C-alpha positions as CSV (number, residue, x, y, z in Angstrom):
1,M,-7.0,2.5,26.7
2,A,-3.6,2.0,25.1
3,G,-1.7,-1.0,26.4
4,R,0.1,-4.3,25.6
5,V,-1.4,-6.7,23.1
6,I,0.2,-10.1,22.7
7,L,0.4,-11.6,19.2
8,A,0.9,-15.4,19.2
9,A,2.3,-16.7,15.9
10,G,4.6,-19.3,14.5
11,G,7.6,-18.6,12.4
12,T,6.1,-19.1,8.9
13,G,5.1,-16.2,6.6
14,G,1.4,-17.3,6.6
15,H,1.2,-16.7,10.3
16,L,3.7,-13.8,10.6
17,F,2.4,-11.6,7.8
18,P,-1.0,-11.0,9.3
19,A,0.6,-10.6,12.7
20,E,2.9,-7.9,11.2
21,A,-0.1,-6.1,9.6
22,L,-2.0,-6.1,12.9
23,A,1.2,-4.9,14.7
24,E,1.4,-1.9,12.3
25,E,-2.2,-1.0,13.1
26,L,-1.8,-1.4,16.8
27,L,1.3,0.7,16.9
28,A,-0.6,3.5,15.0
29,R,-3.3,3.3,17.7
30,G,-0.8,3.8,20.5
31,H,-0.7,0.1,21.7
32,Q,2.4,-1.9,22.4
33,P,2.3,-5.2,20.4
34,I,4.4,-8.0,21.7
35,L,5.2,-11.1,19.7
36,L,5.3,-14.6,21.3
37,T,6.6,-17.0,18.8
38,D,8.7,-20.2,18.4
39,S,12.4,-20.3,17.5
40,R,11.7,-19.9,13.8
41,G,10.3,-16.4,14.4
42,A,13.0,-15.3,16.7
43,D,15.1,-13.5,14.0
44,L,12.8,-11.1,12.2
45,G,13.0,-7.8,10.3
46,G,10.4,-5.2,9.6
47,V,7.8,-4.1,12.1
48,L,8.0,-7.4,14.0
49,G,11.8,-7.1,14.3
50,G,11.3,-3.8,16.1
51,I,8.9,-4.9,18.8
52,E,9.4,-6.8,22.0
53,R,9.3,-10.6,21.4
54,H,9.7,-13.8,23.4
55,T,10.3,-17.3,22.3
56,V,7.9,-19.8,23.8
57,R,8.4,-23.6,23.8
58,A,6.0,-25.4,21.5
59,G,5.5,-28.8,20.0
60,T,3.1,-30.6,17.7
61,I,0.8,-33.6,18.3
62,A,-0.1,-34.1,14.7
63,G,1.2,-37.2,12.9
64,G,4.5,-38.8,13.8
65,S,5.2,-41.6,16.2
66,I,3.5,-42.1,19.6
67,G,6.8,-41.1,21.2
68,G,6.9,-37.9,19.1
69,R,3.4,-37.0,20.1
70,I,4.2,-37.5,23.8
71,R,7.2,-35.2,23.5
72,G,5.0,-32.7,21.6
73,M,2.4,-32.8,24.4
74,A,5.2,-32.2,27.0
75,D,6.5,-29.3,25.0
76,I,3.1,-27.8,24.8
77,A,2.6,-28.2,28.5
78,A,5.9,-26.6,29.3
79,G,5.2,-23.8,26.8
80,T,1.9,-23.1,28.4
81,L,3.5,-22.7,31.8
82,Q,6.1,-20.4,30.3
83,A,3.5,-18.4,28.5
84,G,1.4,-18.1,31.7
85,R,4.4,-16.6,33.5
86,L,5.0,-14.1,30.7
87,L,1.3,-13.1,30.6
88,G,1.5,-12.5,34.4
89,Q,4.4,-10.2,33.9
90,L,3.2,-8.4,30.8
91,A,-0.5,-8.0,31.9
92,P,-1.8,-7.6,28.3
93,L,-5.1,-6.1,27.3
94,A,-5.7,-9.0,24.9
95,V,-4.0,-11.9,23.2
96,V,-4.4,-12.7,19.5
97,G,-3.5,-16.1,18.1
98,F,-2.7,-16.6,14.4
99,G,-2.9,-20.4,14.3
100,G,-0.3,-23.1,14.1
101,Y,1.0,-25.2,16.9
102,P,3.5,-22.5,18.1
103,S,0.5,-20.3,19.1
104,L,-1.2,-23.0,21.1
105,P,0.7,-22.7,24.5
106,T,0.2,-18.9,24.6
107,M,-3.5,-19.1,23.7
108,L,-4.1,-21.9,26.3
109,A,-2.4,-19.8,28.9
110,A,-4.4,-16.7,28.0
111,T,-7.8,-18.5,28.1
112,R,-6.9,-19.9,31.5
113,A,-5.9,-16.5,32.8
114,G,-9.2,-14.9,31.6
115,V,-7.5,-12.5,29.3
116,A,-9.5,-11.3,26.3
117,T,-8.7,-13.7,23.5
118,V,-9.1,-13.7,19.7
119,I,-8.0,-16.3,17.2
120,H,-7.5,-15.3,13.6
121,E,-7.9,-17.8,10.8
122,Q,-6.1,-16.9,7.6
123,N,-7.4,-19.8,5.4
124,A,-10.7,-20.9,4.0
125,V,-10.5,-24.0,6.3
126,L,-10.2,-23.6,10.1
127,G,-6.8,-24.9,11.1
128,R,-6.3,-27.7,13.6
129,V,-5.0,-25.5,16.4
130,N,-7.8,-23.0,15.9
131,R,-10.3,-25.8,16.0
132,L,-8.9,-26.8,19.3
133,L,-9.1,-23.2,20.6
134,A,-12.4,-22.2,19.1
135,G,-14.5,-23.2,22.1
136,R,-12.2,-21.5,24.6
137,V,-11.6,-18.0,23.1
138,A,-13.8,-15.0,23.1
139,A,-13.9,-14.3,19.4
140,I,-13.0,-15.9,16.1
141,A,-11.9,-13.6,13.2
142,L,-12.2,-15.1,9.7
143,S,-10.6,-14.2,6.4
144,F,-13.2,-15.9,4.2
145,S,-16.9,-15.6,4.2
146,E,-17.1,-19.4,3.7
147,T,-14.8,-21.2,6.1
148,A,-14.9,-25.0,6.5
149,R,-14.4,-26.9,9.8
150,L,-16.1,-24.2,11.8
151,R,-18.6,-25.7,14.2
152,P,-22.1,-24.3,14.1
153,D,-22.2,-23.8,17.9
154,H,-19.1,-21.5,17.5
155,A,-20.7,-19.3,14.8
156,A,-21.9,-16.7,17.4
157,K,-18.3,-15.8,18.1
158,V,-17.4,-15.1,14.4
159,S,-16.4,-11.8,12.9
160,L,-15.5,-11.6,9.2
161,T,-12.5,-9.3,9.2
162,G,-10.5,-10.5,6.3
163,N,-6.8,-11.3,6.4
164,P,-4.6,-8.3,7.4
165,V,-2.0,-7.3,4.8
166,R,0.9,-5.0,5.3
167,Q,0.5,-1.3,4.6
168,A,3.0,-1.5,1.7
169,V,0.6,-4.0,0.0
170,R,-2.4,-1.8,0.7
171,A,-0.6,1.1,-1.1
172,V,-0.4,-1.0,-4.2
173,R,-4.2,-0.9,-4.4
174,D,-4.0,2.8,-5.4
175,I,-1.7,1.9,-8.3
176,A,-3.9,1.2,-11.3
177,Y,-3.4,-2.1,-13.1
178,L,-2.2,-1.4,-16.7
179,A,-2.4,-4.5,-18.9
180,P,0.5,-4.8,-21.4
181,P,-0.3,-3.4,-24.8
182,P,0.9,-5.4,-27.9
183,E,4.6,-5.6,-28.3
184,A,5.3,-4.1,-24.8
185,A,7.1,-5.9,-22.0
186,I,5.1,-8.4,-19.9
187,N,6.0,-8.6,-16.2
188,L,5.5,-12.1,-14.9
189,L,5.8,-12.6,-11.1
190,V,6.3,-16.1,-9.8
191,L,6.0,-16.7,-6.0
192,G,6.5,-20.0,-4.3
193,G,5.5,-19.0,-0.8
194,S,7.7,-19.0,2.3
195,Q,9.0,-22.5,1.6
196,G,9.5,-22.1,-2.1
197,A,8.2,-24.5,-4.7
198,Q,10.2,-26.8,-6.9
199,V,7.4,-27.4,-9.3
200,L,7.4,-23.7,-10.3
201,S,11.1,-23.9,-11.0
202,D,10.5,-27.0,-13.1
203,V,7.5,-25.9,-15.1
204,V,7.8,-22.1,-15.6
205,P,11.1,-22.0,-17.5
206,A,10.0,-25.1,-19.6
207,A,6.8,-23.3,-20.5
208,L,8.5,-20.1,-21.5
209,A,10.7,-22.2,-23.8
210,L,7.6,-23.3,-25.7
211,L,6.3,-19.7,-26.3
212,P,6.7,-18.1,-29.7
213,E,9.9,-16.2,-29.9
214,S,8.2,-12.9,-30.4
215,L,6.3,-13.4,-27.1
216,R,9.2,-14.9,-25.2
217,K,11.2,-11.7,-25.9
218,R,8.6,-9.6,-24.2
219,I,8.8,-11.6,-20.9
220,R,10.3,-9.9,-17.9
221,L,10.5,-12.7,-15.3
222,T,10.7,-12.2,-11.5
223,Q,10.7,-15.6,-9.8
224,Q,11.2,-16.8,-6.2
225,C,13.1,-20.1,-6.3
226,R,14.4,-22.4,-3.6
227,P,18.2,-21.8,-3.1
228,E,18.9,-25.2,-4.7
229,D,16.9,-24.3,-7.8
230,L,18.3,-20.8,-8.5
231,E,21.3,-21.8,-10.7
232,R,19.4,-24.1,-13.0
233,V,16.5,-21.6,-13.5
234,R,19.1,-18.8,-14.1
235,E,20.8,-20.9,-16.7
236,A,17.6,-21.8,-18.4
237,C,16.6,-18.1,-18.6
238,A,20.0,-17.1,-19.9
239,Q,19.7,-19.7,-22.7
240,M,16.4,-18.2,-23.8
241,A,17.7,-14.6,-23.4
242,I,14.9,-13.9,-21.0
243,A,15.4,-11.0,-18.6
244,A,15.1,-12.6,-15.2
245,D,15.4,-11.4,-11.6
246,L,15.7,-14.5,-9.4
247,S,16.0,-14.9,-5.7
248,S,15.1,-17.2,-2.9
249,F,13.5,-14.3,-1.1
250,F,12.2,-10.9,-2.1
251,A,11.9,-8.3,0.6
252,D,10.0,-5.9,-1.8
253,V,7.1,-8.1,-2.9
254,P,4.7,-5.1,-2.7
255,A,6.8,-3.2,-5.2
256,R,6.9,-6.2,-7.5
257,L,3.2,-6.7,-7.2
258,A,2.7,-3.1,-8.3
259,T,4.3,-3.7,-11.7
260,A,3.1,-7.3,-12.3
261,H,0.9,-8.0,-15.2
262,L,0.3,-11.7,-14.1
263,A,1.4,-13.7,-11.1
264,I,1.9,-17.5,-10.9
265,A,1.8,-18.5,-7.3
266,R,1.0,-21.0,-4.6
267,A,-2.3,-20.3,-2.9
268,G,-1.3,-19.6,0.7
269,A,-3.6,-17.2,2.6
270,S,-1.2,-14.2,2.6
271,T,-0.6,-14.6,-1.2
272,I,-4.3,-14.7,-1.9
273,S,-5.0,-11.7,0.3
274,E,-2.2,-9.7,-1.2
275,L,-3.2,-10.4,-4.7
276,A,-6.8,-9.4,-4.0
277,V,-6.0,-6.3,-2.1
278,A,-3.5,-5.2,-4.8
279,G,-5.8,-6.2,-7.6
280,R,-3.5,-8.4,-9.7
281,P,-4.6,-11.5,-11.7
282,A,-2.9,-14.8,-11.0
283,L,-2.6,-18.5,-11.9
284,L,-2.8,-20.3,-8.6
285,V,-1.1,-23.7,-8.1
286,P,-2.2,-25.0,-4.6
287,L,0.3,-27.0,-2.6
288,P,-1.1,-30.5,-2.7
289,S,0.2,-31.5,0.7
290,A,-1.2,-28.4,2.5
291,M,-3.1,-29.3,5.7
292,D,-6.8,-30.1,4.9
293,D,-6.1,-29.0,1.3
294,H,-6.7,-25.4,2.5
295,Q,-4.7,-23.8,-0.4
296,T,-7.2,-25.2,-2.9
297,A,-10.1,-23.8,-0.8
298,N,-8.3,-20.5,-0.7
299,A,-7.8,-20.5,-4.5
300,H,-11.4,-21.3,-5.1
301,M,-12.4,-18.0,-3.6
302,L,-10.4,-15.9,-6.0
303,E,-11.2,-18.1,-9.0
304,E,-14.9,-17.9,-8.3
305,A,-14.6,-14.1,-8.1
306,G,-13.0,-14.1,-11.6
307,G,-9.7,-12.8,-10.4
308,A,-7.6,-15.9,-10.8
309,W,-7.3,-19.3,-12.4
310,L,-6.8,-22.4,-10.3
311,V,-4.5,-25.0,-11.7
312,P,-4.1,-28.2,-9.6
313,Q,-0.5,-29.2,-9.5
314,P,-0.9,-32.5,-11.5
315,R,-2.2,-30.4,-14.4
316,F,0.5,-27.7,-14.1
317,Q,2.6,-28.8,-17.0
318,P,4.8,-26.8,-19.5
319,Q,2.6,-27.2,-22.6
320,P,-0.7,-26.2,-21.0
321,L,1.0,-23.4,-19.2
322,A,2.5,-22.0,-22.4
323,E,-0.9,-22.1,-24.1
324,T,-2.5,-20.3,-21.2
325,L,0.2,-17.6,-21.1
326,E,-0.1,-17.0,-24.8
327,A,-3.9,-16.7,-24.5
328,L,-3.9,-14.4,-21.5
329,T,-1.2,-12.1,-22.7
330,G,-2.9,-11.9,-26.1
331,D,-6.0,-10.4,-24.5
332,P,-5.0,-7.4,-22.4
333,R,-8.6,-6.4,-21.7
334,F,-9.3,-9.9,-20.3
335,L,-6.3,-9.5,-17.9
336,A,-7.5,-6.1,-16.9
337,G,-10.9,-7.4,-16.1
338,A,-9.5,-10.2,-14.0
339,A,-7.4,-7.7,-12.1
340,E,-10.5,-5.6,-11.3
341,K,-12.4,-8.7,-10.2
342,A,-9.6,-9.6,-7.8
343,R,-9.5,-6.1,-6.5
344,Q,-13.3,-6.2,-5.8
345,V,-12.9,-9.0,-3.3
346,G,-9.8,-7.6,-1.6
347,R,-10.2,-6.5,2.0
348,P,-7.8,-3.6,2.6
349,E,-9.4,-2.7,5.9
350,A,-8.7,-6.1,7.5
351,A,-6.0,-4.9,9.9
352,H,-8.3,-2.0,11.0
353,D,-11.2,-4.4,11.5
354,L,-9.2,-6.9,13.5
355,A,-7.8,-4.1,15.7
356,E,-11.3,-2.9,16.3
357,L,-12.4,-6.3,17.4
358,V,-9.4,-6.6,19.7
359,E,-10.0,-3.2,21.3
360,S,-13.7,-3.9,21.8
361,L,-12.9,-7.1,23.7
362,A,-10.2,-5.4,25.7
363,R,-12.7,-2.6,26.7
364,R,-15.1,-5.2,28.0
365,G,-12.4,-6.6,30.1
366,R,-14.1,-10.0,30.2
367,S,-13.1,-13.5,29.4
368,Q,-14.2,-15.9,26.6
369,H,-17.9,-15.6,27.0
370,D,-18.2,-12.0,25.8
371,T,-17.8,-11.6,22.1
372,G,-19.4,-8.3,21.0
373,A,-17.4,-5.8,18.9
374,Q,-17.9,-2.9,16.6
375,I,-16.4,-3.2,13.1
376,N,-17.0,-0.4,10.6
377,G,-20.1,0.6,12.5
378,R,-21.5,-2.9,12.4
379,T,-22.1,-5.1,15.5
380,A,-20.2,-8.3,15.7
381,P,-21.9,-11.4,16.8
382,Q,-22.6,-11.8,20.5
383,S,-23.1,-15.1,22.4
384,D,-26.6,-14.1,23.4
385,A,-27.8,-12.5,20.2
386,G,-26.0,-14.2,17.4
387,T,-25.9,-11.0,15.3
388,E,-23.9,-11.3,12.1
389,V,-21.0,-9.3,10.7
390,G,-20.8,-9.5,6.9
391,H,-21.8,-12.9,5.6
392,C,-20.2,-16.1,7.0
393,E,-21.1,-19.6,6.0
394,V,-20.3,-22.3,8.5
395,A,-19.3,-25.4,6.7
396,A,-18.9,-28.8,8.2
């Protein structure tokens, strides 16, 4: 039953990384994944750079002026017509949406055309576009067992798949975490997400400067910085004689995760999922302006499992961070325990499970009212039976 599967995703990493992981799995199964994205996702590398892709007009109706919202609605309408024509030409088996306004036109067109449809939610809060689509699509795939803003009357469509991560990240799971012994080098990995994070560039070097010299000499820093922050962070590290590898983008994050003893990161869904699958402990600093504060909800999951420590941005200051780094690196067994607890909640089979859901819907050949699927031998919820996959809490 191999055929075309449309992936609808915007141009940010949070949407593209799970789409890329699913594309890898679909290709391995003999399918032809096709990406429909906005202009930001038009120039891609990796797996997504090697598959067919089309740019679809999109807009947003969130915030802004009345005129801006009207223009956004016009863009969405035009994009829906454009996506409808593409779907007619491509005749896909199924269409998978990864949230964000750029996915909305394609998903609206797919539901109108009666194509099998799935939306995937990466975060612990159902996003605004996915909330708009939840009543229209055939199935809703969740990354977190407790997902807020999911309406109770949509619970029958839910499958708990997890958030797909790339194969290179899954491979890190097989590399044992080795906590740094006394006097050995400490690999500190700092990730700011796809948009970078000025606060990490402000606070991390300042905190390292407050460490005892004996500990500071052990630090091996890998830090993602915004381009405008690179030079000042580089200069600060040079003044402290800290070995630092700095860049605005790392193409080899999985390899860096493999050697990391501790991460300091934003709490985007892909970051959380990759840390958990790899089994690496982290200090998480959620982006305060994230929609519906979803990064804080994401971070709570890993913190409650014992695999991370959530630090709200107002409390992310040099002195407390220095004290935390000194305490954590002074207890290797504690770090190793946190790494194992993170690993225990990782979902390395998320891409497989999402692909199973997509194929099951495609086999049925029905529209949005049929939602049964087989995932790891378990029956996904159906609209007439309400059977549960895993354990999902519907939060208002």
